[in-house]
N, C-alpha and C positions, 0 to 999 in steps of 0.2 A: 482658596477663593474665597469672596468676602460675601456676608450675609446680605440679601437684599435692603435695600433702603427701608429704611419705614420713619413717615413721617412726625415730624415733631408733637411731642404732643397737645391729643386737641381737645378742648371740652365736650365732654360726651352730647350734650343736646346741641351742641353748635354741628359737631361731626354728623350727627341724625340729621339736623335741619337742612347742610349740606346737601345729602345725600338723597334727603324727599325734594329739593329744591332743583338738584341736577336731574331727576326723574322726570319731575315733572315738568318744568322749563321744558326739558328735552322732546318731550311726547308732543308738547303743544306745538313745538319749535318744527318737529318732523312734519306734521300735519299740514302747517303753513310751507314749508318748504315744499310740501308732496303738491301744494297747489299751486305755490306760484310757477314750480318746474313743469307743471301740465299747463298752464295758459301758457308760457312759452311755447310749447309743442308735444302733443302727446304721443308716446311713445306706441312704437308697432305693438298691437295686443298679441302678444305671447307671452307663455311664463316667464322667459329669459328675460327679457327686455322689460316686463312689468317687475320683477326681479333687483334687478340695475336700477332702476326708476326709482323705485322705494328706496335701496339701499344708498343711492347718491343723497338723496334726502334726509335720510337720517344721517349719515355725516356730515352733511354738513349743519345739522341741529345740534348733534349730540358733540361735534367738533367746537360752536359755538359755545356751549354751555359749560365743555371742560373749559374752554378757556376764561368764563365769565366767571363762573363757580370754584372750578376749583383750582385755578392756577391765581386768577385774580382775588377771589373772595377767601377761598381757603389758604390760598398760598403754598400750593404744590409746585414743584418742578420737574423737570423733566425725568432727574434720577429717581424721586420719591414713584411718578408717574410708570415709571420701569419702560423709557422711549429711550430705547439704545441707540447708538448714532448708527448711521447709515453702514458702515465697516463693519458694525457686530450684527444690525439688524438683518441685511439680507442673507448670511449665513445662516442664523436663527430660525429666518424665514422657513428657509428649505428644510432646517433639522425639525422645526414643526410641522411639515409637510408630511414630513416622514413618518411623526409620532402618531398623527391623524391618519394614515394613509393605513399605516399597516395594520390597525386594528379592522379598519374596513375590509381589509380583504380577508383577514383570520376572520372577522362576523359571516363576509360571505362564503369565505372555503366550508366553512362550520355548518352554512346551511345546505351546503350539496351534501355532505356527508351524514347530520343527523336527522337531515330534514328532506333530502329528493330534490333542493333548489337545481336548478340547470339554465344554461345558454343554450339558444339556438340564435341558427343566421337568417337575416330579415331579408337579404337579398340587398341589404345597402354596400358599398365600399369600404376596404380601409382607411381611404384617405378621406372618405365622407365622416367617417368616425373620428379619424384623430383630429379634421377641422373642426367638428362641434364639442370634441372633449376640450379644445382649444377656447375653443369661445366660451362654455361654459365656464371651464376656469377664470376665465376672465368677467366673469359676471358674479361667480361666489365668492372671486377675492374680496371686492369692495363688501360685500354683503356679510361677509366674515369678520373683516376690520371693524365695521360698523356695529357688529352685537359683539364684539371685545370691549370695544371702546365703551359701550353703555354697562355692561354687565362685568366685564372686567379693568374696567378703567377709575374713574373718579371715585364712585360707590366703594368698591373694594379697598380700595386705599385708604378710604377714611374711617370705613367701619371696621375695619382690620386694625387700625390706631385704638380702637375702643374696646371692643369683645375677642378679638384675637382672627388670626387671618384665616385657619381652617373654619371657624366659627362664621365668618365674614362670608367666605367661599360658598359654604352650605345655604345659606339666609338668600344669597344672589342668584345660588343655582336653583334655589328653587322658585323667583321671579322668572330665571331664566327658562325654568321647564313653561312655568303656568303662560308665558307668553305664546306658548306652541297650542293654546287650548282649542283654537279653531282649525287649526290645519285639519286636511282632509283624512277621515278615516280615525283621528287619534281616538287612543285608550288611554287608560289607566298605566297601565303597566310601560305605554309609549313615553307619558309625562316622566313616571319614575326614573327610565333609561335616559329621556334629556334631561333631566336634573342631575342625572349622575355626571352626565357628559358636562355637563355645567361644573362640575367638582373637579373632573380631570381636568378642563380647560384653566381654570385657578389654578391649579398647583402646575400646569406648565407655563402659568403668567407667572410664576417664582422661579422658574427655571433662568438661567443664562439668557437674555434674547428679552427678555421681559414680554411686553406687551405682541414682539415679533412672533416669537416660539408659538405665542397662543395663539393667532392669527394662522398661522401657519397649520398648528395641529387641525382647528377650525376647518379649512381652506381643505386639508388633507382625508379627513375624515367624508366631508360633503364633495369632494371630487372623486375620492377613490369610489365611492356609491354610484355616483351617477355617471362616470366614464366606464363602467360594468352595466350601465341600466336598470341599475335597482333606484329605487323612491327615496327620495331624499326628506324624511321627516313629514311623510303620506306625501309628499309632491312628485309625482313623476314627469322624468325629464326624458324627453324624447332623444336615444341616441340610435343614428342607424347601425346596421351592421350587427347589431346585437341585440336581441331580445332577453328579459330575463325574467324568469318563473320561479317564484319564491318555493315554492314546495310548501310542507306544512307540518305540525297543525301552524296556525297563525302565532298562537301564544310563543311557540316557538322560534320559528324564522322571522315573525313580523308582517307575514302575509304582504299586501299591498299596501301596508304604511312603510313596509322597508325594513331593514334588520334593527332599526332601531324599535320597534314595537312590539320584538321577542326577545327571549331569556335569556339568548345565544347573545346576544350584545350586553344586556346587564351582566353575565359574566368578565365577558373583555374588559367593559370598563371600569370593574372593581378589579381586574387584573392589572390595567392599564395604570389606574389613579392609583393604585399600592404602589407600582414599581417608580413612577413620576414622585410621590409625595417622599418616596425613602433617599430618590436622589435630590430630591432638595434638601433634605435634612441633614445629609451625606456633606452637603455643599456647605452650609451652614456651620459646620463642624471642621471642616476644612481649613 
């Protein structure tokens, strides 16, 4: 197995400048894209439709920033940005879903054992649950891709060439965590866990499949929680058939914020990140 591609040496000042330009222009373009899409037709007011609307705007904006700044400006190519071809990308996306869903299920299961969390039936049907879970996944996929393009795309590649990939991963994971400051019911432990999740996703980015593996892991975690009726980063996503009660105390299970707000998730993210980092290091030596 060959080592992940590393971009040609870049002047540190230019790399930092391109990174700042990418994040700033992408943010401005995201707002502009959201306003433009809103003028074309406002979405139905719901958590899922609003999330999809915002994700499309972010993808359009940071996709344009990737082309203008990452590709045209900094000279990054498909290999440096770790965009695997379709033949590799789809299996890698599915692999990533498994990498993300597994810790989500473990976190929820640990909450049952250690915190008394439980599920109850709310009267909906299993077919309703399946349809809603599928629709939720279709919304969460572009949301996961958009955030990976922002935090595990151009900035990670450029900064990795200046300060090393793990330092760059930690720096961008901190920004990733900070982006959730306004989420409902957020706590400092929740922000720390989301930051740690960002490091985990960066490690997944350096597995075979690159961006698609990281996107799959992001999707797997979010959908794994949502499908079992647990809040995702403080956002409750209504799921028919199942109701989830998080148990307690909140510092252990995450409470109303979801597992990301509890110490159980901290331990699980640490374990998963360690495993993936070791796999990346083994791949470099192969």
